[in-house]
PDB file of the backbone (N, CA, C, O) and the ligand in Angstrom, with CONECT records:
HET     ZN  A 101       1
ATOM      1  N   MET A   1      92.729 114.971 161.151  1.00  0.00           N
ATOM      2  CA  MET A   1      92.257 114.333 159.917  1.00  0.00           C
ATOM      3  C   MET A   1      90.964 113.562 160.207  1.00  0.00           C
ATOM      4  O   MET A   1      90.871 112.853 161.210  1.00  0.00           O
ATOM      5  N   ASN A   2      89.987 113.701 159.340  1.00  0.00           N
ATOM      6  CA  ASN A   2      88.731 112.990 159.618  1.00  0.00           C
ATOM      7  C   ASN A   2      88.806 111.527 159.184  1.00  0.00           C
ATOM      8  O   ASN A   2      89.676 111.132 158.408  1.00  0.00           O
ATOM      9  N   SER A   3      87.871 110.741 159.707  1.00  0.00           N
ATOM     10  CA  SER A   3      87.950 109.291 159.515  1.00  0.00           C
ATOM     11  C   SER A   3      87.758 108.909 158.053  1.00  0.00           C
ATOM     12  O   SER A   3      88.280 107.890 157.602  1.00  0.00           O
ATOM     13  N   SER A   4      87.012 109.722 157.314  1.00  0.00           N
ATOM     14  CA  SER A   4      86.806 109.368 155.902  1.00  0.00           C
ATOM     15  C   SER A   4      88.120 109.498 155.115  1.00  0.00           C
ATOM     16  O   SER A   4      88.384 108.711 154.205  1.00  0.00           O
ATOM     17  N   MET A   5      88.938 110.496 155.473  1.00  0.00           N
ATOM     18  CA  MET A   5      90.233 110.657 154.799  1.00  0.00           C
ATOM     19  C   MET A   5      91.175 109.515 155.183  1.00  0.00           C
ATOM     20  O   MET A   5      91.918 109.009 154.341  1.00  0.00           O
ATOM     21  N   ILE A   6      91.143 109.115 156.436  1.00  0.00           N
ATOM     22  CA  ILE A   6      91.983 107.991 156.883  1.00  0.00           C
ATOM     23  C   ILE A   6      91.606 106.728 156.101  1.00  0.00           C
ATOM     24  O   ILE A   6      92.481 105.965 155.691  1.00  0.00           O
ATOM     25  N   GLY A   7      90.312 106.510 155.897  1.00  0.00           N
ATOM     26  CA  GLY A   7      89.851 105.359 155.110  1.00  0.00           C
ATOM     27  C   GLY A   7      90.382 105.413 153.686  1.00  0.00           C
ATOM     28  O   GLY A   7      90.769 104.384 153.132  1.00  0.00           O
ATOM     29  N   LYS A   8      90.406 106.592 153.090  1.00  0.00           N
ATOM     30  CA  LYS A   8      90.904 106.738 151.711  1.00  0.00           C
ATOM     31  C   LYS A   8      92.407 106.440 151.635  1.00  0.00           C
ATOM     32  O   LYS A   8      92.879 105.813 150.686  1.00  0.00           O
ATOM     33  N   ILE A   9      93.140 106.894 152.639  1.00  0.00           N
ATOM     34  CA  ILE A   9      94.591 106.643 152.656  1.00  0.00           C
ATOM     35  C   ILE A   9      94.863 105.148 152.805  1.00  0.00           C
ATOM     36  O   ILE A   9      95.755 104.604 152.154  1.00  0.00           O
ATOM     37  N   GLU A  10      94.086 104.489 153.670  1.00  0.00           N
ATOM     38  CA  GLU A  10      94.261 103.034 153.832  1.00  0.00           C
ATOM     39  C   GLU A  10      93.959 102.302 152.522  1.00  0.00           C
ATOM     40  O   GLU A  10      94.653 101.359 152.144  1.00  0.00           O
ATOM     41  N   LYS A  11      92.910 102.759 151.845  1.00  0.00           N
ATOM     42  CA  LYS A  11      92.553 102.142 150.562  1.00  0.00           C
ATOM     43  C   LYS A  11      93.677 102.370 149.537  1.00  0.00           C
ATOM     44  O   LYS A  11      94.009 101.470 148.767  1.00  0.00           O
ATOM     45  N   ALA A  12      94.251 103.559 149.535  1.00  0.00           N
ATOM     46  CA  ALA A  12      95.353 103.866 148.607  1.00  0.00           C
ATOM     47  C   ALA A  12      96.537 102.936 148.861  1.00  0.00           C
ATOM     48  O   ALA A  12      97.173 102.469 147.916  1.00  0.00           O
ATOM     49  N   HIS A  13      96.836 102.663 150.139  1.00  0.00           N
ATOM     50  CA  HIS A  13      97.930 101.738 150.462  1.00  0.00           C
ATOM     51  C   HIS A  13      97.631 100.340 149.922  1.00  0.00           C
ATOM     52  O   HIS A  13      98.526  99.677 149.397  1.00  0.00           O
ATOM     53  N   ARG A  14      96.396  99.890 150.044  1.00  0.00           N
ATOM     54  CA  ARG A  14      96.035  98.567 149.505  1.00  0.00           C
ATOM     55  C   ARG A  14      96.164  98.570 147.981  1.00  0.00           C
ATOM     56  O   ARG A  14      96.747  97.656 147.398  1.00  0.00           O
ATOM     57  N   TYR A  15      95.616  99.604 147.347  1.00  0.00           N
ATOM     58  CA  TYR A  15      95.665  99.689 145.884  1.00  0.00           C
ATOM     59  C   TYR A  15      97.104  99.718 145.368  1.00  0.00           C
ATOM     60  O   TYR A  15      97.406  99.161 144.312  1.00  0.00           O
ATOM     61  N   ALA A  16      97.984 100.374 146.123  1.00  0.00           N
ATOM     62  CA  ALA A  16      99.378 100.519 145.671  1.00  0.00           C
ATOM     63  C   ALA A  16     100.068  99.158 145.554  1.00  0.00           C
ATOM     64  O   ALA A  16     101.079  99.035 144.863  1.00  0.00           O
ATOM     65  N   HIS A  17      99.531  98.143 146.225  1.00  0.00           N
ATOM     66  CA  HIS A  17     100.096  96.792 146.128  1.00  0.00           C
ATOM     67  C   HIS A  17      99.381  95.943 145.078  1.00  0.00           C
ATOM     68  O   HIS A  17      99.661  94.751 144.947  1.00  0.00           O
ATOM     69  N   GLU A  18      98.462  96.550 144.331  1.00  0.00           N
ATOM     70  CA  GLU A  18      97.686  95.810 143.336  1.00  0.00           C
ATOM     71  C   GLU A  18      97.793  96.506 141.973  1.00  0.00           C
ATOM     72  O   GLU A  18      96.816  97.067 141.477  1.00  0.00           O
ATOM     73  N   PRO A  19      99.011  96.461 141.365  1.00  0.00           N
ATOM     74  CA  PRO A  19      99.239  97.202 140.116  1.00  0.00           C
ATOM     75  C   PRO A  19      98.345  96.737 138.976  1.00  0.00           C
ATOM     76  O   PRO A  19      98.157  97.465 138.001  1.00  0.00           O
ATOM     77  N   GLU A  20      97.780  95.506 139.089  1.00  0.00           N
ATOM     78  CA  GLU A  20      96.905  95.021 138.018  1.00  0.00           C
ATOM     79  C   GLU A  20      95.615  95.840 137.925  1.00  0.00           C
ATOM     80  O   GLU A  20      94.883  95.727 136.941  1.00  0.00           O
ATOM     81  N   ARG A  21      95.329  96.671 138.950  1.00  0.00           N
ATOM     82  CA  ARG A  21      94.159  97.552 138.891  1.00  0.00           C
ATOM     83  C   ARG A  21      94.369  98.707 137.914  1.00  0.00           C
ATOM     84  O   ARG A  21      93.415  99.349 137.472  1.00  0.00           O
ATOM     85  N   ILE A  22      95.631  98.955 137.588  1.00  0.00           N
ATOM     86  CA  ILE A  22      95.964 100.143 136.786  1.00  0.00           C
ATOM     87  C   ILE A  22      96.282  99.713 135.359  1.00  0.00           C
ATOM     88  O   ILE A  22      97.026  98.755 135.148  1.00  0.00           O
ATOM     89  N   ARG A  23      95.717 100.423 134.370  1.00  0.00           N
ATOM     90  CA  ARG A  23      96.047 100.191 132.964  1.00  0.00           C
ATOM     91  C   ARG A  23      96.549 101.495 132.381  1.00  0.00           C
ATOM     92  O   ARG A  23      95.801 102.468 132.288  1.00  0.00           O
ATOM     93  N   PHE A  24      97.815 101.521 131.987  1.00  0.00           N
ATOM     94  CA  PHE A  24      98.330 102.695 131.294  1.00  0.00           C
ATOM     95  C   PHE A  24      97.813 102.670 129.865  1.00  0.00           C
ATOM     96  O   PHE A  24      98.068 101.712 129.135  1.00  0.00           O
ATOM     97  N   SER A  25      97.089 103.707 129.451  1.00  0.00           N
ATOM     98  CA  SER A  25      96.644 103.757 128.066  1.00  0.00           C
ATOM     99  C   SER A  25      97.626 104.558 127.223  1.00  0.00           C
ATOM    100  O   SER A  25      97.810 104.266 126.041  1.00  0.00           O
ATOM    101  N   SER A  26      98.258 105.563 127.816  1.00  0.00           N
ATOM    102  CA  SER A  26      99.301 106.287 127.095  1.00  0.00           C
ATOM    103  C   SER A  26     100.210 106.998 128.088  1.00  0.00           C
ATOM    104  O   SER A  26      99.774 107.410 129.164  1.00  0.00           O
ATOM    105  N   PHE A  27     101.453 107.134 127.721  1.00  0.00           N
ATOM    106  CA  PHE A  27     102.378 107.950 128.484  1.00  0.00           C
ATOM    107  C   PHE A  27     103.645 108.158 127.670  1.00  0.00           C
ATOM    108  O   PHE A  27     103.863 107.507 126.648  1.00  0.00           O
ATOM    109  N   GLU A  28     104.470 109.077 128.144  1.00  0.00           N
ATOM    110  CA  GLU A  28     105.766 109.329 127.537  1.00  0.00           C
ATOM    111  C   GLU A  28     106.785 109.333 128.662  1.00  0.00           C
ATOM    112  O   GLU A  28     106.530 109.896 129.727  1.00  0.00           O
ATOM    113  N   ALA A  29     107.925 108.720 128.442  1.00  0.00           N
ATOM    114  CA  ALA A  29     108.949 108.673 129.479  1.00  0.00           C
ATOM    115  C   ALA A  29     110.323 108.883 128.852  1.00  0.00           C
ATOM    116  O   ALA A  29     110.560 108.501 127.706  1.00  0.00           O
ATOM    117  N   THR A  30     111.214 109.489 129.610  1.00  0.00           N
ATOM    118  CA  THR A  30     112.601 109.595 129.182  1.00  0.00           C
ATOM    119  C   THR A  30     113.363 108.431 129.785  1.00  0.00           C
ATOM    120  O   THR A  30     113.333 108.212 130.996  1.00  0.00           O
ATOM    121  N   PHE A  31     114.042 107.690 128.933  1.00  0.00           N
ATOM    122  CA  PHE A  31     114.767 106.486 129.363  1.00  0.00           C
ATOM    123  C   PHE A  31     116.260 106.772 129.239  1.00  0.00           C
ATOM    124  O   PHE A  31     116.740 107.098 128.153  1.00  0.00           O
ATOM    125  N   ARG A  32     116.988 106.653 130.332  1.00  0.00           N
ATOM    126  CA  ARG A  32     118.424 106.880 130.287  1.00  0.00           C
ATOM    127  C   ARG A  32     119.094 105.585 129.869  1.00  0.00           C
ATOM    128  O   ARG A  32     119.278 104.682 130.686  1.00  0.00           O
ATOM    129  N   GLY A  33     119.458 105.493 128.600  1.00  0.00           N
ATOM    130  CA  GLY A  33     120.088 104.286 128.078  1.00  0.00           C
ATOM    131  C   GLY A  33     121.574 104.277 128.381  1.00  0.00           C
ATOM    132  O   GLY A  33     122.083 105.150 129.084  1.00  0.00           O
ATOM    133  N   GLY A  34     122.269 103.276 127.841  1.00  0.00           N
ATOM    134  CA  GLY A  34     123.695 103.146 128.088  1.00  0.00           C
ATOM    135  C   GLY A  34     124.525 104.269 127.484  1.00  0.00           C
ATOM    136  O   GLY A  34     125.578 104.622 128.014  1.00  0.00           O
ATOM    137  N   HIS A  35     124.041 104.844 126.348  1.00  0.00           N
ATOM    138  CA  HIS A  35     124.816 105.859 125.650  1.00  0.00           C
ATOM    139  C   HIS A  35     124.111 107.196 125.562  1.00  0.00           C
ATOM    140  O   HIS A  35     124.759 108.225 125.372  1.00  0.00           O
ATOM    141  N   ASP A  36     122.796 107.199 125.698  1.00  0.00           N
ATOM    142  CA  ASP A  36     122.043 108.422 125.442  1.00  0.00           C
ATOM    143  C   ASP A  36     120.677 108.310 126.119  1.00  0.00           C
ATOM    144  O   ASP A  36     120.294 107.243 126.600  1.00  0.00           O
ATOM    145  N   ASP A  37     119.954 109.423 126.147  1.00  0.00           N
ATOM    146  CA  ASP A  37     118.568 109.406 126.635  1.00  0.00           C
ATOM    147  C   ASP A  37     117.633 109.166 125.454  1.00  0.00           C
ATOM    148  O   ASP A  37     117.843 109.700 124.365  1.00  0.00           O
ATOM    149  N   TYR A  38     116.603 108.360 125.679  1.00  0.00           N
ATOM    150  CA  TYR A  38     115.637 108.069 124.627  1.00  0.00           C
ATOM    151  C   TYR A  38     114.239 108.386 125.132  1.00  0.00           C
ATOM    152  O   TYR A  38     113.975 108.331 126.333  1.00  0.00           O
ATOM    153  N   VAL A  39     113.351 108.716 124.213  1.00  0.00           N
ATOM    154  CA  VAL A  39     111.967 108.982 124.580  1.00  0.00           C
ATOM    155  C   VAL A  39     111.144 107.752 124.213  1.00  0.00           C
ATOM    156  O   VAL A  39     111.094 107.348 123.051  1.00  0.00           O
ATOM    157  N   VAL A  40     110.502 107.166 125.216  1.00  0.00           N
ATOM    158  CA  VAL A  40     109.660 105.992 125.011  1.00  0.00           C
ATOM    159  C   VAL A  40     108.207 106.430 125.165  1.00  0.00           C
ATOM    160  O   VAL A  40     107.847 107.096 126.136  1.00  0.00           O
ATOM    161  N   HIS A  41     107.378 106.047 124.194  1.00  0.00           N
ATOM    162  CA  HIS A  41     105.970 106.403 124.165  1.00  0.00           C
ATOM    163  C   HIS A  41     105.113 105.153 124.211  1.00  0.00           C
ATOM    164  O   HIS A  41     105.465 104.130 123.625  1.00  0.00           O
ATOM    165  N   LEU A  42     103.999 105.233 124.900  1.00  0.00           N
ATOM    166  CA  LEU A  42     102.966 104.206 124.760  1.00  0.00           C
ATOM    167  C   LEU A  42     101.689 104.942 124.396  1.00  0.00           C
ATOM    168  O   LEU A  42     101.306 105.903 125.062  1.00  0.00           O
ATOM    169  N   ASN A  43     101.038 104.491 123.344  1.00  0.00           N
ATOM    170  CA  ASN A  43      99.793 105.118 122.926  1.00  0.00           C
ATOM    171  C   ASN A  43      98.853 104.055 122.378  1.00  0.00           C
ATOM    172  O   ASN A  43      99.148 103.433 121.357  1.00  0.00           O
ATOM    173  N   ASN A  44      97.711 103.840 123.055  1.00  0.00           N
ATOM    174  CA  ASN A  44      96.731 102.835 122.627  1.00  0.00           C
ATOM    175  C   ASN A  44      97.367 101.476 122.359  1.00  0.00           C
ATOM    176  O   ASN A  44      97.045 100.824 121.366  1.00  0.00           O
ATOM    177  N   GLY A  45      98.266 101.048 123.235  1.00  0.00           N
ATOM    178  CA  GLY A  45      98.868  99.725 123.106  1.00  0.00           C
ATOM    179  C   GLY A  45     100.042  99.671 122.147  1.00  0.00           C
ATOM    180  O   GLY A  45     100.662  98.617 122.002  1.00  0.00           O
ATOM    181  N   GLU A  46     100.369 100.781 121.483  1.00  0.00           N
ATOM    182  CA  GLU A  46     101.501 100.803 120.546  1.00  0.00           C
ATOM    183  C   GLU A  46     102.681 101.531 121.150  1.00  0.00           C
ATOM    184  O   GLU A  46     102.550 102.650 121.645  1.00  0.00           O
ATOM    185  N   TRP A  47     103.826 100.893 121.107  1.00  0.00           N
ATOM    186  CA  TRP A  47     105.046 101.472 121.634  1.00  0.00           C
ATOM    187  C   TRP A  47     105.840 102.160 120.542  1.00  0.00           C
ATOM    188  O   TRP A  47     105.790 101.780 119.372  1.00  0.00           O
ATOM    189  N   ARG A  48     106.577 103.186 120.958  1.00  0.00           N
ATOM    190  CA  ARG A  48     107.533 103.858 120.089  1.00  0.00           C
ATOM    191  C   ARG A  48     108.740 104.191 120.948  1.00  0.00           C
ATOM    192  O   ARG A  48     108.618 104.435 122.149  1.00  0.00           O
ATOM    193  N   CYS A  49     109.907 104.198 120.316  1.00  0.00           N
ATOM    194  CA  CYS A  49     111.111 104.619 121.032  1.00  0.00           C
ATOM    195  C   CYS A  49     111.962 105.411 120.051  1.00  0.00           C
ATOM    196  O   CYS A  49     111.970 105.131 118.852  1.00  0.00           O
ATOM    197  N   SER A  50     112.674 106.393 120.567  1.00  0.00           N
ATOM    198  CA  SER A  50     113.472 107.253 119.686  1.00  0.00           C
ATOM    199  C   SER A  50     114.851 106.667 119.392  1.00  0.00           C
ATOM    200  O   SER A  50     115.651 107.300 118.703  1.00  0.00           O
ATOM    201  N   CYS A  51     115.143 105.468 119.903  1.00  0.00           N
ATOM    202  CA  CYS A  51     116.490 104.916 119.697  1.00  0.00           C
ATOM    203  C   CYS A  51     116.653 104.356 118.279  1.00  0.00           C
ATOM    204  O   CYS A  51     115.677 104.139 117.561  1.00  0.00           O
ATOM    205  N   HIS A  52     117.895 104.133 117.907  1.00  0.00           N
ATOM    206  CA  HIS A  52     118.198 103.655 116.557  1.00  0.00           C
ATOM    207  C   HIS A  52     117.625 102.256 116.307  1.00  0.00           C
ATOM    208  O   HIS A  52     117.113 101.978 115.222  1.00  0.00           O
ATOM    209  N   THR A  53     117.712 101.383 117.308  1.00  0.00           N
ATOM    210  CA  THR A  53     117.218 100.010 117.124  1.00  0.00           C
ATOM    211  C   THR A  53     115.743 100.019 116.754  1.00  0.00           C
ATOM    212  O   THR A  53     115.327  99.331 115.822  1.00  0.00           O
ATOM    213  N   PHE A  54     114.944 100.808 117.496  1.00  0.00           N
ATOM    214  CA  PHE A  54     113.519 100.828 117.192  1.00  0.00           C
ATOM    215  C   PHE A  54     113.272 101.478 115.843  1.00  0.00           C
ATOM    216  O   PHE A  54     112.490 100.975 115.036  1.00  0.00           O
ATOM    217  N   GLU A  55     113.949 102.610 115.598  1.00  0.00           N
ATOM    218  CA  GLU A  55     113.675 103.360 114.374  1.00  0.00           C
ATOM    219  C   GLU A  55     114.150 102.642 113.118  1.00  0.00           C
ATOM    220  O   GLU A  55     113.715 102.975 112.016  1.00  0.00           O
ATOM    221  N   SER A  56     115.029 101.671 113.267  1.00  0.00           N
ATOM    222  CA  SER A  56     115.461 100.893 112.106  1.00  0.00           C
ATOM    223  C   SER A  56     114.373  99.909 111.659  1.00  0.00           C
ATOM    224  O   SER A  56     114.467  99.333 110.575  1.00  0.00           O
ATOM    225  N   HIS A  57     113.311  99.710 112.516  1.00  0.00           N
ATOM    226  CA  HIS A  57     112.140  98.895 112.174  1.00  0.00           C
ATOM    227  C   HIS A  57     112.491  97.445 111.847  1.00  0.00           C
ATOM    228  O   HIS A  57     111.701  96.755 111.203  1.00  0.00           O
ATOM    229  N   VAL A  58     113.648  96.976 112.272  1.00  0.00           N
ATOM    230  CA  VAL A  58     114.013  95.599 111.963  1.00  0.00           C
ATOM    231  C   VAL A  58     113.287  94.627 112.890  1.00  0.00           C
ATOM    232  O   VAL A  58     112.734  93.629 112.428  1.00  0.00           O
ATOM    233  N   VAL A  59     113.283  94.914 114.201  1.00  0.00           N
ATOM    234  CA  VAL A  59     112.687  93.979 115.150  1.00  0.00           C
ATOM    235  C   VAL A  59     111.379  94.473 115.755  1.00  0.00           C
ATOM    236  O   VAL A  59     110.681  93.686 116.395  1.00  0.00           O
ATOM    237  N   GLY A  60     111.014  95.752 115.580  1.00  0.00           N
ATOM    238  CA  GLY A  60     109.737  96.249 116.102  1.00  0.00           C
ATOM    239  C   GLY A  60     109.710  96.484 117.594  1.00  0.00           C
ATOM    240  O   GLY A  60     108.665  96.818 118.152  1.00  0.00           O
ATOM    241  N   THR A  61     110.837  96.315 118.244  1.00  0.00           N
ATOM    242  CA  THR A  61     110.934  96.613 119.670  1.00  0.00           C
ATOM    243  C   THR A  61     112.386  96.945 119.968  1.00  0.00           C
ATOM    244  O   THR A  61     113.210  96.972 119.054  1.00  0.00           O
ATOM    245  N   CYS A  62     112.707  97.191 121.195  1.00  0.00           N
ATOM    246  CA  CYS A  62     114.092  97.508 121.561  1.00  0.00           C
ATOM    247  C   CYS A  62     114.263  97.237 123.054  1.00  0.00           C
ATOM    248  O   CYS A  62     113.293  96.928 123.746  1.00  0.00           O
ATOM    249  N   SER A  63     115.469  97.349 123.540  1.00  0.00           N
ATOM    250  CA  SER A  63     115.725  97.018 124.957  1.00  0.00           C
ATOM    251  C   SER A  63     114.988  97.966 125.897  1.00  0.00           C
ATOM    252  O   SER A  63     114.634  97.581 127.011  1.00  0.00           O
ATOM    253  N   HIS A  64     114.752  99.215 125.453  1.00  0.00           N
ATOM    254  CA  HIS A  64     114.065 100.190 126.323  1.00  0.00           C
ATOM    255  C   HIS A  64     112.594  99.813 126.486  1.00  0.00           C
ATOM    256  O   HIS A  64     112.052  99.848 127.591  1.00  0.00           O
ATOM    257  N   ILE A  65     111.957  99.452 125.372  1.00  0.00           N
ATOM    258  CA  ILE A  65     110.552  99.024 125.433  1.00  0.00           C
ATOM    259  C   ILE A  65     110.439  97.729 126.225  1.00  0.00           C
ATOM    260  O   ILE A  65     109.534  97.584 127.047  1.00  0.00           O
ATOM    261  N   MET A  66     111.345  96.788 125.988  1.00  0.00           N
ATOM    262  CA  MET A  66     111.277  95.515 126.724  1.00  0.00           C
ATOM    263  C   MET A  66     111.458  95.740 128.224  1.00  0.00           C
ATOM    264  O   MET A  66     110.814  95.075 129.035  1.00  0.00           O
ATOM    265  N   ALA A  67     112.332  96.677 128.594  1.00  0.00           N
ATOM    266  CA  ALA A  67     112.520  96.975 130.024  1.00  0.00           C
ATOM    267  C   ALA A  67     111.247  97.595 130.604  1.00  0.00           C
ATOM    268  O   ALA A  67     110.840  97.244 131.712  1.00  0.00           O
ATOM    269  N   MET A  68     110.616  98.511 129.869  1.00  0.00           N
ATOM    270  CA  MET A  68     109.378  99.125 130.345  1.00  0.00           C
ATOM    271  C   MET A  68     108.281  98.074 130.517  1.00  0.00           C
ATOM    272  O   MET A  68     107.502  98.132 131.468  1.00  0.00           O
ATOM    273  N   GLN A  69     108.226  97.113 129.588  1.00  0.00           N
ATOM    274  CA  GLN A  69     107.226  96.046 129.686  1.00  0.00           C
ATOM    275  C   GLN A  69     107.450  95.212 130.950  1.00  0.00           C
ATOM    276  O   GLN A  69     106.492  94.772 131.587  1.00  0.00           O
ATOM    277  N   GLN A  70     108.712  94.998 131.307  1.00  0.00           N
ATOM    278  CA  GLN A  70     108.984  94.231 132.533  1.00  0.00           C
ATOM    279  C   GLN A  70     108.654  95.031 133.782  1.00  0.00           C
ATOM    280  O   GLN A  70     108.116  94.491 134.749  1.00  0.00           O
ATOM    281  N   ILE A  71     108.983  96.339 133.759  1.00  0.00           N
ATOM    282  CA  ILE A  71     108.741  97.174 134.939  1.00  0.00           C
ATOM    283  C   ILE A  71     107.249  97.353 135.170  1.00  0.00           C
ATOM    284  O   ILE A  71     106.778  97.267 136.304  1.00  0.00           O
ATOM    285  N   LEU A  72     106.503  97.604 134.095  1.00  0.00           N
ATOM    286  CA  LEU A  72     105.085  97.947 134.245  1.00  0.00           C
ATOM    287  C   LEU A  72     104.188  96.716 134.246  1.00  0.00           C
ATOM    288  O   LEU A  72     103.038  96.777 134.683  1.00  0.00           O
ATOM    289  N   GLY A  73     104.722  95.592 133.753  1.00  0.00           N
ATOM    290  CA  GLY A  73     104.048  94.306 133.723  1.00  0.00           C
ATOM    291  C   GLY A  73     102.535  94.308 133.906  1.00  0.00           C
ATOM    292  O   GLY A  73     101.788  94.451 132.939  1.00  0.00           O
ATOM    293  N   ALA A  74     102.088  94.150 135.142  1.00  0.00           N
ATOM    294  CA  ALA A  74     100.665  93.963 135.447  1.00  0.00           C
ATOM    295  C   ALA A  74      99.816  95.176 135.084  1.00  0.00           C
ATOM    296  O   ALA A  74      98.597  95.059 134.961  1.00  0.00           O
ATOM    297  N   SER A  75     100.439  96.333 134.912  1.00  0.00           N
ATOM    298  CA  SER A  75      99.674  97.545 134.626  1.00  0.00           C
ATOM    299  C   SER A  75      99.533  97.822 133.134  1.00  0.00           C
ATOM    300  O   SER A  75      99.061  98.887 132.737  1.00  0.00           O
ATOM    301  N   LEU A  76      99.950  96.842 132.297  1.00  0.00           N
ATOM    302  CA  LEU A  76      99.800  97.020 130.855  1.00  0.00           C
ATOM    303  C   LEU A  76      98.705  96.093 130.340  1.00  0.00           C
ATOM    304  O   LEU A  76      98.588  94.951 130.784  1.00  0.00           O
ATOM    305  N   ALA A  77      97.908  96.591 129.404  1.00  0.00           N
ATOM    306  CA  ALA A  77      96.960  95.725 128.715  1.00  0.00           C
ATOM    307  C   ALA A  77      97.764  94.680 127.943  1.00  0.00           C
ATOM    308  O   ALA A  77      98.933  94.903 127.629  1.00  0.00           O
ATOM    309  N   ASP A  78      97.133  93.529 127.636  1.00  0.00           N
ATOM    310  CA  ASP A  78      97.872  92.438 126.993  1.00  0.00           C
ATOM    311  C   ASP A  78      98.568  92.861 125.703  1.00  0.00           C
ATOM    312  O   ASP A  78      99.698  92.444 125.445  1.00  0.00           O
ATOM    313  N   ASP A  79      97.901  93.690 124.884  1.00  0.00           N
ATOM    314  CA  ASP A  79      98.534  94.060 123.609  1.00  0.00           C
ATOM    315  C   ASP A  79      99.815  94.860 123.848  1.00  0.00           C
ATOM    316  O   ASP A  79     100.790  94.708 123.112  1.00  0.00           O
ATOM    317  N   ALA A  80      99.810  95.712 124.878  1.00  0.00           N
ATOM    318  CA  ALA A  80     101.018  96.493 125.185  1.00  0.00           C
ATOM    319  C   ALA A  80     102.066  95.634 125.872  1.00  0.00           C
ATOM    320  O   ALA A  80     103.265  95.841 125.686  1.00  0.00           O
ATOM    321  N   LYS A  81     101.610  94.660 126.676  1.00  0.00           N
ATOM    322  CA  LYS A  81     102.522  93.801 127.423  1.00  0.00           C
ATOM    323  C   LYS A  81     103.335  92.919 126.476  1.00  0.00           C
ATOM    324  O   LYS A  81     104.521  92.675 126.702  1.00  0.00           O
ATOM    325  N   TYR A  82     102.679  92.443 125.407  1.00  0.00           N
ATOM    326  CA  TYR A  82     103.345  91.490 124.505  1.00  0.00           C
ATOM    327  C   TYR A  82     103.739  92.099 123.180  1.00  0.00           C
ATOM    328  O   TYR A  82     104.162  91.392 122.266  1.00  0.00           O
ATOM    329  N   TYR A  83     103.599  93.439 123.071  1.00  0.00           N
ATOM    330  CA  TYR A  83     103.960  94.139 121.840  1.00  0.00           C
ATOM    331  C   TYR A  83     105.405  93.829 121.470  1.00  0.00           C
ATOM    332  O   TYR A  83     106.314  94.020 122.279  1.00  0.00           O
ATOM    333  N   GLY A  84     105.614  93.348 120.244  1.00  0.00           N
ATOM    334  CA  GLY A  84     106.969  93.056 119.793  1.00  0.00           C
ATOM    335  C   GLY A  84     107.466  91.697 120.253  1.00  0.00           C
ATOM    336  O   GLY A  84     108.603  91.329 119.957  1.00  0.00           O
ATOM    337  N   ALA A  85     106.627  90.927 120.983  1.00  0.00           N
ATOM    338  CA  ALA A  85     107.073  89.652 121.541  1.00  0.00           C
ATOM    339  C   ALA A  85     107.418  88.649 120.446  1.00  0.00           C
ATOM    340  O   ALA A  85     108.353  87.863 120.601  1.00  0.00           O
ATOM    341  N   GLU A  86     106.673  88.667 119.342  1.00  0.00           N
ATOM    342  CA  GLU A  86     106.967  87.733 118.242  1.00  0.00           C
ATOM    343  C   GLU A  86     108.339  88.025 117.664  1.00  0.00           C
ATOM    344  O   GLU A  86     109.116  87.115 117.378  1.00  0.00           O
ATOM    345  N   ALA A  87     108.628  89.323 117.496  1.00  0.00           N
ATOM    346  CA  ALA A  87     109.928  89.714 116.985  1.00  0.00           C
ATOM    347  C   ALA A  87     111.026  89.313 117.945  1.00  0.00           C
ATOM    348  O   ALA A  87     112.098  88.865 117.538  1.00  0.00           O
ATOM    349  N   THR A  88     110.737  89.484 119.258  1.00  0.00           N
ATOM    350  CA  THR A  88     111.725  89.138 120.271  1.00  0.00           C
ATOM    351  C   THR A  88     112.040  87.651 120.210  1.00  0.00           C
ATOM    352  O   THR A  88     113.201  87.250 120.285  1.00  0.00           O
ATOM    353  N   ALA A  89     110.984  86.822 120.071  1.00  0.00           N
ATOM    354  CA  ALA A  89     111.174  85.372 119.999  1.00  0.00           C
ATOM    355  C   ALA A  89     111.969  85.011 118.736  1.00  0.00           C
ATOM    356  O   ALA A  89     112.854  84.155 118.779  1.00  0.00           O
ATOM    357  N   ALA A  90     111.650  85.665 117.617  1.00  0.00           N
ATOM    358  CA  ALA A  90     112.324  85.398 116.353  1.00  0.00           C
ATOM    359  C   ALA A  90     113.805  85.759 116.429  1.00  0.00           C
ATOM    360  O   ALA A  90     114.657  85.089 115.845  1.00  0.00           O
ATOM    361  N   ALA A  91     114.091  86.841 117.168  1.00  0.00           N
ATOM    362  CA  ALA A  91     115.476  87.299 117.289  1.00  0.00           C
ATOM    363  C   ALA A  91     116.262  86.440 118.273  1.00  0.00           C
ATOM    364  O   ALA A  91     117.492  86.422 118.270  1.00  0.00           O
ATOM    365  N   GLY A  92     115.517  85.734 119.110  1.00  0.00           N
ATOM    366  CA  GLY A  92     115.926  85.045 120.166  1.00  0.00           C
ATOM    367  C   GLY A  92     116.942  84.239 120.614  1.00  0.00           C
ATOM    368  O   GLY A  92     116.910  83.782 121.756  1.00  0.00           O
TER     369      GLY A  92
HETATM  370 ZN    ZN A 101     114.714 102.054 122.371  1.00  0.00          ZN2+
END
């Protein structure tokens, strides 16, 4: 392996410990919930989930989205990180 590749691998190891460098702008994930699998989407800071709680539009978030926000934390833009937070506080 040449030295330039070794340098890139070392940099990747450093970056892997700095999740705040990464901003997810969109993705789709399958979330294995307590009773069923749900599809969680992030698109331009807006979350969607296929579960009943989210689709009922009562609170604007759900346990799957809140869990994703905790897992991805530093890698989410502020609007995605706190999406539904007002509803969460109100339900609180
Ligand atoms: Zn959900």
